[in-house]
C-alpha positions as a Markdown table, in Angstrom:
| # | Residue | x | y | z |
|---|---|---|---|---|
| 1 | Met | -5.0 | 18.4 | 6.4 |
| 2 | Ile | -4.7 | 15.2 | 4.3 |
| 3 | Lys | -7.6 | 12.9 | 3.6 |
| 4 | Val | -7.5 | 9.4 | 5.3 |
| 5 | Ser | -9.7 | 6.5 | 4.6 |
| 6 | Lys | -11.4 | 4.4 | 7.3 |
| 7 | Pro | -9.2 | 1.7 | 8.6 |
| 8 | Val | -9.5 | -1.8 | 7.1 |
| 9 | Ser | -7.7 | -5.1 | 7.8 |
| 10 | Thr | -7.7 | -6.3 | 4.2 |
| 11 | Val | -4.9 | -6.3 | 1.6 |
| 12 | Pro | -5.2 | -3.5 | -1.1 |
| 13 | Glu | -6.9 | -4.5 | -4.3 |
| 14 | His | -4.1 | -2.8 | -6.3 |
| 15 | Phe | -0.4 | -2.2 | -5.5 |
| 16 | Ser | 1.5 | 0.9 | -6.3 |
| 17 | Thr | 5.0 | -0.6 | -6.0 |
| 18 | Pro | 6.7 | -4.0 | -5.9 |
| 19 | Leu | 7.7 | -3.4 | -2.3 |
| 20 | Gln | 4.1 | -2.6 | -1.3 |
| 21 | Glu | 2.9 | -5.9 | -2.8 |
| 22 | Lys | 5.8 | -7.7 | -1.0 |
| 23 | Val | 4.8 | -6.1 | 2.3 |
| 24 | Tyr | 1.2 | -7.4 | 2.2 |
| 25 | Ser | 2.4 | -10.8 | 0.9 |
| 26 | Met | 4.8 | -11.1 | 3.8 |
| 27 | Leu | 2.2 | -10.0 | 6.4 |
| 28 | Thr | -0.2 | -12.6 | 5.1 |
| 29 | Glu | 2.4 | -15.3 | 5.0 |
| 30 | Leu | 3.6 | -14.7 | 8.5 |
| 31 | Gly | 0.0 | -14.2 | 9.9 |
| 32 | Ile | 0.7 | -10.7 | 11.1 |
| 33 | Pro | -2.6 | -8.9 | 11.6 |
| 34 | Phe | -2.7 | -5.2 | 10.5 |
| 35 | Leu | -5.0 | -2.3 | 10.2 |
| 36 | Arg | -4.3 | 0.0 | 7.3 |
| 37 | Val | -5.5 | 3.3 | 5.7 |
| 38 | Glu | -5.2 | 4.8 | 2.3 |
| 39 | Asn | -4.4 | 8.5 | 2.3 |
| 40 | Asp | -3.4 | 11.6 | 0.4 |
| 41 | Pro | 0.4 | 11.6 | 0.0 |
| 42 | Ala | 2.1 | 11.9 | 3.4 |
| 43 | Ile | 5.7 | 13.0 | 3.2 |
| 44 | Thr | 6.5 | 14.6 | 6.5 |
| 45 | Met | 5.7 | 13.6 | 10.1 |
| 46 | Asp | 3.2 | 16.6 | 10.2 |
| 47 | Asp | 1.4 | 14.9 | 7.3 |
| 48 | Cys | 0.9 | 11.8 | 9.5 |
| 49 | Glu | -1.2 | 13.6 | 12.2 |
| 50 | Gln | -4.5 | 12.6 | 10.7 |
| 51 | Ile | -3.2 | 9.1 | 10.0 |
| 52 | Asp | -2.2 | 8.7 | 13.6 |
| 53 | Leu | -5.6 | 9.9 | 14.8 |
| 54 | Thr | -7.4 | 7.5 | 12.4 |
| 55 | Leu | -5.3 | 4.4 | 13.3 |
| 56 | Lys | -4.9 | 5.4 | 17.0 |
| 57 | Val | -1.1 | 5.0 | 16.8 |
| 58 | Lys | 2.0 | 7.1 | 16.7 |
| 59 | Thr | 3.7 | 6.7 | 13.4 |
| 60 | Val | 7.5 | 6.0 | 13.6 |
| 61 | Lys | 10.1 | 8.0 | 11.7 |
| 62 | Thr | 12.1 | 5.8 | 9.5 |
| 63 | Leu | 15.3 | 7.2 | 7.9 |
| 64 | Phe | 17.6 | 5.7 | 5.3 |
| 65 | Leu | 21.2 | 6.8 | 6.2 |
| 66 | Thr | 24.7 | 6.2 | 4.8 |
| 67 | Asn | 28.3 | 7.0 | 5.6 |
| 68 | Arg | 30.2 | 9.6 | 3.6 |
| 69 | Gln | 31.6 | 7.0 | 1.2 |
| 70 | Lys | 28.2 | 5.5 | 0.6 |
| 71 | Thr | 29.5 | 2.1 | 1.6 |
| 72 | Ala | 27.5 | 1.5 | 4.8 |
| 73 | Phe | 23.8 | 1.9 | 5.0 |
| 74 | Tyr | 21.2 | 2.0 | 7.8 |
| 75 | Ile | 17.5 | 1.9 | 8.1 |
| 76 | Phe | 16.9 | 3.8 | 11.3 |
| 77 | Val | 13.5 | 3.7 | 13.2 |
| 78 | Thr | 12.8 | 6.2 | 15.9 |
| 79 | Pro | 9.7 | 7.8 | 17.4 |
| 80 | Gly | 8.1 | 10.3 | 15.0 |
| 81 | Asp | 8.3 | 13.2 | 17.4 |
| 82 | Lys | 11.9 | 12.6 | 18.4 |
| 83 | Pro | 14.5 | 14.9 | 16.8 |
| 84 | Phe | 17.2 | 13.1 | 14.8 |
| 85 | Val | 20.8 | 14.0 | 15.8 |
| 86 | Thr | 23.4 | 12.5 | 13.5 |
| 87 | Lys | 26.1 | 12.8 | 16.0 |
| 88 | Ser | 24.2 | 10.9 | 18.7 |
| 89 | Phe | 23.3 | 8.2 | 16.1 |
| 90 | Gly | 26.9 | 7.8 | 15.0 |
| 91 | Ala | 28.2 | 7.7 | 18.6 |
| 92 | Ala | 25.7 | 5.0 | 19.6 |
| 93 | Leu | 26.9 | 2.8 | 16.7 |
| 94 | Gly | 30.5 | 3.8 | 16.8 |
| 95 | Val | 30.4 | 5.3 | 13.3 |
| 96 | Ser | 31.2 | 8.8 | 12.1 |
| 97 | Arg | 29.7 | 11.1 | 9.6 |
| 98 | Val | 26.3 | 9.6 | 8.7 |
| 99 | Ser | 23.9 | 11.5 | 6.6 |
| 100 | Phe | 20.7 | 10.9 | 4.6 |
| 101 | Ala | 21.2 | 8.6 | 1.7 |
| 102 | Pro | 20.3 | 10.1 | -1.7 |
| 103 | Glu | 16.8 | 9.3 | -2.9 |
| 104 | Glu | 18.1 | 7.4 | -5.9 |
| 105 | Leu | 19.9 | 5.0 | -3.6 |
| 106 | Met | 16.8 | 4.7 | -1.4 |
| 107 | Thr | 14.8 | 3.7 | -4.4 |
| 108 | Gln | 17.4 | 1.3 | -5.7 |
| 109 | Met | 18.2 | -0.4 | -2.4 |
| 110 | Ile | 14.9 | -0.4 | -0.4 |
| 111 | Gly | 12.3 | 0.3 | -3.1 |
| 112 | Thr | 10.9 | 3.5 | -1.7 |
| 113 | Val | 10.9 | 7.3 | -2.4 |
| 114 | Gln | 11.2 | 10.2 | 0.0 |
| 115 | Gly | 8.5 | 10.1 | 2.6 |
| 116 | Ala | 7.9 | 6.3 | 2.2 |
| 117 | Cys | 11.0 | 4.9 | 3.9 |
| 118 | Thr | 10.0 | 1.9 | 5.9 |
| 119 | Val | 11.7 | -1.0 | 7.8 |
| 120 | Tyr | 9.9 | -3.2 | 5.3 |
| 121 | Gly | 12.6 | -2.1 | 2.7 |
| 122 | Ala | 15.0 | -4.5 | 4.4 |
| 123 | Met | 13.2 | -7.4 | 2.6 |
| 124 | Leu | 14.8 | -6.1 | -0.7 |
| 125 | Asp | 18.3 | -6.3 | 0.8 |
| 126 | Ser | 19.3 | -9.9 | 0.1 |
| 127 | Glu | 23.0 | -9.1 | 0.5 |
| 128 | Asn | 22.5 | -7.7 | 4.1 |
| 129 | Ala | 24.2 | -4.5 | 3.1 |
| 130 | Ile | 21.9 | -2.5 | 5.3 |
| 131 | Arg | 21.9 | -2.5 | 9.1 |
| 132 | Val | 18.4 | -2.2 | 10.7 |
| 133 | Val | 18.7 | 0.0 | 13.7 |
| 134 | Ile | 15.8 | 0.7 | 16.1 |
| 135 | Asp | 15.7 | 3.4 | 18.8 |
| 136 | Ala | 14.8 | 1.7 | 22.1 |
| 137 | Asp | 12.0 | 4.2 | 22.6 |
| 138 | Val | 10.1 | 2.6 | 19.7 |
| 139 | Leu | 9.9 | -0.7 | 21.8 |
| 140 | Lys | 8.0 | 1.1 | 24.5 |
| 141 | Ser | 4.8 | 1.2 | 22.4 |
| 142 | Glu | 2.6 | -1.8 | 21.9 |
| 143 | Trp | 1.8 | -0.6 | 18.4 |
| 144 | Tyr | 4.0 | 0.2 | 15.4 |
| 145 | Gly | 2.6 | 2.7 | 12.9 |
| 146 | Cys | 4.4 | 3.0 | 9.5 |
| 147 | Thr | 4.1 | 3.3 | 5.8 |
| 148 | Asp | 3.5 | 0.3 | 3.7 |
| 149 | Gly | 6.3 | 1.4 | 1.3 |
| 150 | Thr | 4.3 | 4.1 | -0.3 |
| 151 | Thr | 3.3 | 7.7 | 0.7 |
| 152 | Thr | -0.3 | 6.8 | 0.3 |
| 153 | Gly | -0.7 | 3.8 | 2.6 |
| 154 | Tyr | 0.0 | 3.5 | 6.3 |
| 155 | Met | -0.6 | 0.7 | 8.8 |
| 156 | Lys | -0.6 | -0.3 | 12.4 |
| 157 | Val | 0.9 | -3.6 | 13.5 |
| 158 | Lys | 2.1 | -4.9 | 16.9 |
| 159 | Thr | 5.6 | -3.8 | 17.6 |
| 160 | Glu | 6.5 | -7.3 | 18.8 |
| 161 | Asp | 5.5 | -8.7 | 15.4 |
| 162 | Ile | 8.0 | -6.4 | 13.7 |
| 163 | Leu | 10.8 | -7.5 | 16.0 |
| 164 | Glu | 10.0 | -11.2 | 16.4 |
| 165 | Lys | 8.5 | -12.1 | 13.1 |
| 166 | Tyr | 9.2 | -9.6 | 10.4 |
| 167 | Ile | 12.9 | -8.7 | 11.0 |
| 168 | Pro | 14.0 | -12.3 | 11.2 |
| 169 | Tyr | 12.0 | -13.0 | 8.0 |
| 170 | Ser | 13.8 | -10.2 | 6.3 |
| 171 | Gly | 17.2 | -11.9 | 7.0 |
| 172 | His | 18.3 | -9.1 | 9.3 |
| 173 | Lys | 18.9 | -8.6 | 12.9 |
| 174 | Ala | 17.6 | -5.5 | 14.7 |
| 175 | Glu | 20.2 | -3.4 | 16.5 |
| 176 | Ile | 18.6 | -1.6 | 19.4 |
| 177 | Ile | 20.2 | 1.7 | 20.5 |
| 178 | Glu | 19.5 | 4.2 | 23.2 |
| 179 | Leu | 19.5 | 7.8 | 22.1 |
């Protein structure tokens, strides 16, 4: 079991990555309240169990996907306990053959490493090369639990703030799909 700090609603004193700093700057700028924890590295959804209990939220699963040619990219957000089926995802978007993008592309394009993929990475995509896709089941929860762009920081924000404030701020449009 990983160690998780008590929740706080303040910005970290130090930032681990440029994306993490940008996340908290954006939340402050947009007036989006959050509750966050610091934790031992959490890479898998199983690692998030203690984080979920501490924040009283279900952490979403965020995947960075690409087509075979690595010319189309997707940040896909789905409930953490929902299995990911590439065929269903591709069918919902009318695309074929998607797979996980290589970690080096994830780091280059959205500023994260494996285990830290987050919808906040869309802020780094100024060319809109990435489609932000959200499973409709995510919208059923009042709260949105996710990483702050690191494997050692997780947060809880209102789902409506992600959809109505953050995504437009990022310059993207959320595509909602039913799986």
